[in-house]
N, C-alpha and C positions, 0 to 999 in steps of 0.2 A: 429637577433631577429626581429621579425615582430612587427610593432606598430599596436595596435588594432584599433586605430582611422581610419587607412587606409582601414580596412576591415569591419568597422562597418556597412556601408551602405549595403554591400553584406550580412552580417549577418541578417539584418533586412529584406532583400529581399529573404532570404532562399537560397542564392547562394551557391551551394555545395562547390565550391573552397574556398570561404571565411570561411565556416564552417570547412573545412579540415584545414585551416590555424589557425583558433581559437583553434581547437582541438590539433594541433601540438604545439601551443604556450602555452596552459594552462593545458592540461590534466594531466601531471605529477604533477604539483603543486597542482591542485585540488584533485588529488588522495591522495597525501601526507597530505594535509589539512584534508581530510575526514578520513584518517587512524588515525589521531590523536584522533578522537572521538571514532571510532568503533574498533580500535586495530587489524584490519585485512585487508591486502591490497586487497584481492580478493573481500571482501564485499565492501570496499571503491571504487574499480573500478566499481562494479555494481551500486552503488549509484550515482556516477558521470555519468555513462553511461545513467542511467534512467533519470537523470536531463537534460542532453543534449538532449535526445530524446524528453523529455517533452517540452523543450523550442522550439525545432524544430517544434513540432506538435501544439504549441500554436501560438497565434498571438501577442506575446510579441514583443515590439520595444524598442530599447534603444537609448537614445539621445547622450550619451557619453560612452567612454570605461570605465570610472569610474562607471557609472550606471550599465553597464553590469557586471563588476567584482564584484560590491557590490551585485547585484542580485545573481550571481553564488555562492559567498561565503555564503551569508545569507541563500540561499536555501539549500546548502550543510550542513550548521550547523543545520537547522531545520530538514532536511531529516535524518540526522545522529541521532538526538535526537528521532525522531519517530522510527527509526530502533532499537535503544537501548531500548526504552520503550516497543516495540513489542517483542524484544528478552527476556526482563525481564519477560514479561507476559507469554511468551511460557515456559520459565524456571520454573516459579512458577507453571504453570499447570503441567508440567512434574514432578516437585518435589512432587506435591500433588498426582498425579497418581501413582508414584513410592511408596510413603508412603502408599497410599490406597491399593496397591497390596499386600504389606507386611501383612496387617491386614485383608485381604479378607477371607471370608468364602464362603460356597457354595451359600447361599442366595445372598450375595454381588456379587458373580460371575454372577449369573443369572441376577441380575439387571444390571450389567455392560454390559452383552451381549445384553440385550434388548436396553440399551442406545446406544450402538454402532451401532446396527441395525437402531435405530431411527435416529441417526446421519447420517448414510449412506444414508438413505431414504431422509433426510432433504437436504443433499448436492445434491442428485439426482434431487430433485424438485427444488433446487436453480438454477441448470443448465437449467431448463426449462423456468425460468423467462425471460422477455424481457431484452435485453442487459443492458440498463441503470439501471433497478431495480436490476439485478443481480450484477452489479458493486457496487451499493449502499450497498447491503446486504453484499457482500464480504468485502468491506472496513470497514463496521460496525463490522463484525465478527473479523476483524484484529485489532480492537481497536481504529479506527479513530472516532472522534467526528462528529456530524452533520455538524458543522462549517468547519472542516477539509475536509470532503467529498465534501461539496458544493464548497469549494475553489479548490480542486483537480479536480473536474469534470466541473467546470465553470458554476454551476447552483445555484439557490437560496437555502437557508437553508430550506425554506418553501417547495420547490420541494423535497428536500431530505426527509423531514419529511413525506410528503404525500406519496411518493413512497415507503418509508421504511414501513409505516403503511399498505399500500396496499399489499406489499410483504409479511408482517407477517400474514396478514389475509389469504392470499392465501395459504401460507405455513402451517398455522394452519389447514385450511380446508383439505389440502392434507394429513395431519398427523393424523386427528381426528379418522380415521378408524384404524390406526396402534395402537393407544392407547388401544382400546377395544380388538383388536386381541392379544395383548401381555400382557394383565393384568395378574398379578401373584397372 
């Protein structure tokens, strides 16, 4: 069993061998811990993998192995809760859509078709946004708060608000013609 203290300096320097050792030493335990929240090992593995990549890409440094482990477990706890929240939101939307489909008549169907087309166009225009604005909008659509987006992207909450508002204005301008074209 490897002692984390012995590879901590390498982890902070982004030394691949040290990261491989960290991965080998902690991966299974981190996945099991995460699975206890999300109840699915494949999802748990994805969450752990995303965290490890996120740490690798960040400039996080750890003074002690206890600090590193604390960071890993707290992050996995938070990321699991975010996953669960987003999953519940998707399930609520799916339930609502399923219920609505059962009660749908021709007029409702036409409205739904228009909404789907507008949604398709919206996502098409989202893909044309500059990378940072696109990421902010995508995270916002996925239920992240402004504070969570700022933390995740390493930018200020004010930057998130400004960029999100600019993106919304741009998207609104792109879709303004669609509204008149599809009026029922």
